[in-house]
N, C-alpha and C positions, 0 to 999 in steps of 0.2 A: 488221943490218936497219935501217940509218939511211936510209930513203927520205924524200926531201924533197918539199915541194909542187911544186917545179919538176919533179922526176922524174915526178910523177903527171900534171901538165899535158902533159908530152911524151908519156907513155904513152897518155893518152887521145887525143891527136892522131894518134898513130901507129897504135894498134890499133883505135880507134873503136868498140869493143864491150865492154860490161861485162856479164858473165853474173850473174844473180841467182837464188840457190838458197834456196828456202823449203820444206824437206822435213818429212815426218811421221815419218821414220825416220832415226836417226843414222847407221847403217851405209850406207844407201842415199845419204844426203846426202854422206857422205865419199867414196863411190865416184863420185858425180856430180862432185865437185870434181876428183878425180884424172882422170876421163875428160875433162873439159873442158881441164884443163891439158895432158894428152897430146895433145888435138886441136888445140892451138895457141891456146887462148883464155887469155891471161895475166892478165886483169883479172877476178877472181872475187869476188863478194860473197856471203856467207852471212848471211841474215837472222836476227836474234836472235829473231824470232817462230817460227822453225822449231824442231823437236825437238832438244834438246841441242846448240844451235848453237855454244856456246863450246867444247864438246868436239870438235865437227867442225873448228872452226878450229884447235884445238890439234893434233889429229892431222894435219891437212893441212899445217900449218906444219912439223911434224917431217919429213914426207915430201918436201915441196917445197923445203925449205931456206930460206935467208934471201933468196935472189934471186928472189922472186916477189911479185906483188901479191895479197894475200889480205885482203879487206875484211870488216868487220862491218857488216851493214845493220840498219835499223830501230833505230838508236841514239837513244834518247829522253832518257834521264836521265844524270846525271853518273856514276852507278854503272855504267850500261851502258858508257859510254866507257872507264872504268877497267878493267872486266872484259874488254872486247874487246882492249884493249892488252896486258893481262896474258896473254891467250890466244894472242897472236901476230899480231893484226891490225895491218896497217900502212896501212890505209885505213878511214876511218870514213864511213859513209853514213847520212844522217838524213832522216826524212820531213818535217822542218821545222826552224825556227830556235830550238829549245828548249835546255834546259840541256845535253843530250848534245852538241849541236853546239859550244856555247861551251866546254865542258870539253875537247873533242877539240882545238880550236884552241889552248887554253891549253897542252895537252900537246905541241903542235907536231906533231900528227898530220895528214897530208893528209886533207882532208875534201871530200866531195861532198854539199853541203848542199841540202836540199829547199826549193824555192821555187815560187811560182806567180804572184805579182803583182809589178808594178814596185817597190812598196814593199819587199816581201821581198828582191827582187834587190838593192836598195840596201843593206838591212841586212846581207845576207850578204857583200856586197863590203866593206862597212865593218868587218865582223868577220873579214875575211881568209879567207873560204872559198876553197878551191883551185879548185873547179868548182861549177856550179850544176845541181842535179838538178831538172828541171821536171816536177813530179808533182802530180796525175795528168794527164799531158799529153793523153791521148785525151779525157778528160772535158771538156777546155777548147777542143777544136776541132782537135787534132792539129797537123800541120805548119803549118796557117794560123795558129794561135796562136803557135807559135814564131817565125814570120816577123814577126808583129806585135810580139812581145816584143823581138825583135832590133832593131827600128827605132830605139828610143832607146838600146839597148845592143849596138851592132854588133860589138864586139870581146870581149865576154864569152864564157867557155866554158860553153855550155849542153849539158846531157845529158838529153834527154827520156826519161822512164820511164813505163810504164803502157800496156798494149795495143800494144806494138811488135812487129809481125810483120816479115817480110822486106820487104814492100811499104812499110810505114810507115817502116822504118829507112832505106830508100833515099830516101824523101821528106824525112825529117828531116835527113839528111846534106846533101841538095841545098839544104835551106832554111837551112843554116849551122850545124847542131849539130856540135860537135867529136867527139861519140860518142853512142851510144844505150845505154840500159840495158835488158836483155831478160830477162824471167822465164819465165813458162810457155810462150810460143811457142818458146823455145829449150830449156828444161829439160824441158817436158812432165811426164810422170810418173816421170822417172828418179829424182828425190830421194825418191820414195815406193816405190821398188822396181821401177820400170818398166825398159824396154828401153834399155840403154846403147848398143847399135849404132845405134838410131834417134836417140839423142841425138847421137852422133858425126856422123851424117848431117845433122842439123839444124845442128850447129855449123859444118860445112863450108859449108852454105848461107848462114848469116849472115856467116861470114868472107869469102865471095865478094862479098856485098853491101857489106860494110864495107871492102873492100880499097881 
């Protein structure tokens, strides 16, 4: 399971979609991971703020094997990063540039680092983040903010997250995002025990937009 930062950069540019799962039920969250993987969504993040998230990651890693991108999200502390790696995560996603981000970089784990301002972008790049999660993107003006942020940083790999539906995903990608991160507009209530068939339909819609 030796995935590199270069591998993640390539996967983001190829797939252009990261699914974000934050569920209230371990079993439903696990089924959601598997349904997304079967639907052809290969970049999947399980937020540590969800129920039994580390257990979900462990189970999904055993089922998916080593050749899959399985991330831990909402990684805030050094302990979060260590536990996520032990559970089998090969992608670390953070809400900001705190101890969890720095610990993940030290461990050599591919990181999607939460940023919002130009100062944070500079810090993330200096600390060798793999890609930059613009969060919360919708609260800052959506695609227009991404366009403004890319003006001084035209070549950096931005991944907007927060309030990204299919319409917004298309607009972000047009504005230069390498990928988008999508939670509830894609996952819906599946991770809480909802309809997996509806999840698969939404996955097909997002994949079509991100193709």
